[in-house]
N, C-alpha and C positions, 0 to 999 in steps of 0.2 A: 646892713640887712634891712630890707623893706618888707615888713610883714603885713599880710592881708588875711582877713577872715572870710572864708568862702562857705556859704551855707547852701545846701541843696535839699529841697523839700517837695514831695509830691507822691503820687501814686507809684508804687513799685513796678518796675518793668525791667526787662533785659537790657543791659548795656549802659546803665547810668554811670557806674563807676568807670567803665572802660572809656566811654566817650569823654567824660569830664577829665579824667587823668591824661588821656591822649592829647587833648587841647593844651593842658598845662605843660606836658613834656615837650610838645612841638613848639612851645613859645618860651622855653627856657625858665619855666616857673617850677621851683622845687617845693615839694610837699614836706613840711617840717613835722606836722602832727595831723592825725586824722582819726575821726570817730564816726561810726555809722551805726544806725539801728533801723530795724524794720518792725513796726508795730502794726499787726494785722497786715493790711496791704499798703501801708504808708511808709515811704522811705524818708529817712532824715540823715543827713551827713553834714559834718562840720569839719573844715580843714583850716589849718594855719599854714599859709604858703609864703615863700620868699619870692617876691617879684623883681628883685634887684638884677637878676640875670636876663630879664626880658627886654627886648627892644621896644615893646609896646608900652604905652602910658597906662596908668591905673584906669582911666576912663575907657580906653579901648578894650582892656582886659574885661572890665565889668560888662561892657556892651556885648562883647563876643560871647562871654559865658551866659549872659541872659538869652542870647540867640540859641545857644546849645540847649538851654533849658526849654525853650519853646519847642525846639525840634523833638525833645524827649517828653514833652507834656508836663513839665514841672517848673519850679522856680529856682533859679540860681542867682544868688545875691553876693556881692563883694562889698566889704567895708574895710577901711584901713584899721589896723589893730588898735591904734590909740583912740580912735573915735568909738570903736566897738566897746573898749574898756570903759570909757567915760559914760557911754549910754547905759551900761549895765552895772554901774557902781551902785551899791546899796547904801 
């Protein structure tokens, strides 16, 4: 399993979850865990996904999702799970 942390942050609007998840499904990426919240008008989502079923590289997935974020007017960022854990260790 090749786990990646995907974060989505920005002003809430219609279609964020649908467009993000459609990209993942279309590219063979499985969502393992997901959490989302809306505080006032701001959307925040964090997903743990398995990219081992995708034909695309980590860099391609990250670039594609960043473009999806631009289309939606928000920021989508991908990090490999092991790097994310090391960066957020207390």
